[in-house]
N, C-alpha and C positions, 0 to 999 in steps of 0.2 A: 722121263729123263731124255735129254736131247742127245742125238748122235753127233759124231764129229762132222758128218756131212751137213746136218742141220745148222751146226755152229758156223761152218764155212759159208752156208747160204745166208745166215744172218749177217756175218761180217761183210759179205759181198754187198748186201743191201745197204748196210751202214756206210760202206765206202762209196756207194752211189747216192748218198745223202737222202735215202728214203726215211721219212719220219718214223720214229719208234712206234707210235700207235698203229701206223699202217702195217709195219712189219709184224707186230703182235697179232693183228687181225687176220692178215693173210696166212700166217703160219699156225693160227689158232693156239697161241701161247700167251702167257701174261707179259705185260709191259716190263714187269720186274725182271723176268728172265732175259728179255732183250737188253735191259740195262746191265744185268750181270755180265752178259757176254761182251757188251760194249766196254765195260770198265775192267775186264779181265778177271772177273770173279767166278767164272765158270771153269769147270775142271779141265776143259780143253784149252783154256786161255790163261790158266794160272801159271805163275813161274814154277819151274821145276828145279829142285836142288840137285847140284852135282856133288861129287865126292869132296871137293874143296870147301864146300859150304857156301859158295857164291851162288846167287840166284841168276838164272838165265831163263829167257822165255823159250818154252818148248815149241810154241807156235808164235810167229811174228805177225802181228797185225798192227796197223797204224792206230787203231782205237784202243788197243790193249793198255792197261794201266802199267806205268813204268815202275820198276822195283825201287824201293827206298834204299838209300845207301848212307853210310856215315860220311859226312864231309870232313876232309882232312884239315880244312881251315878253321871251322868253328865247332866241329864235333857234333853238329846237329844231324838228326836223321831226316834226310830230305830227298826229293827227286833231284837228280843232277841235271843241269848245273845248279849249284846252290844259290838261291836268291838271297839268303841271309847274308852270305859273304859279299855278294854284289852290292846289296844295299849298304852294308857297313863300309865298303870301299868307296862308294859314291858319297856317303856322309863324311868320311874322313877327308876326301878330296875337297868337298864343299867347305869344311871347317878350315882346311889348310889355305884354300883360296881366300876365305874371309880374313884369316889372320894376316895374310900377305897384303890385303887391301886395308888393313887396319880396322876391320869391322869386328866388333866384339859381340858375341851372342849374349842376349839378355834373357834371363829366366822370367816367366810370367809373374812370379811373386815379386821380383824386383821392380817390375813395371807398376804393379799395384801400390807398392810402398812409395815409389816416386810420385805417383798421382796424389796420394794422401799427404805427402810432405809439402807439395806445392799448393795444396788447397788451403 
């Protein structure tokens, strides 16, 4: 099992963009362990629960995995900012712009039916 000092050393090497196989070889540990530390799955990089139930990181590293949260807009469980809401907003804006220009979206099935009718 890794000590906190070893985890700090791994995170320092990751921040210096040292390749994961090189870190594993230098420290004589598996690549999977390095990946776990990088992704926040090691006990020293996991989110710690506080009394309110919200998750915060006990150790802040740029490579640590962000906690998933419930999005207030779409109610999906995502890493914030919510990409689902951003994509929906962009799609709604595109549709509104097309409506203003008089462009009507056509379903693929309707295109096939039009091809058959003209043949």
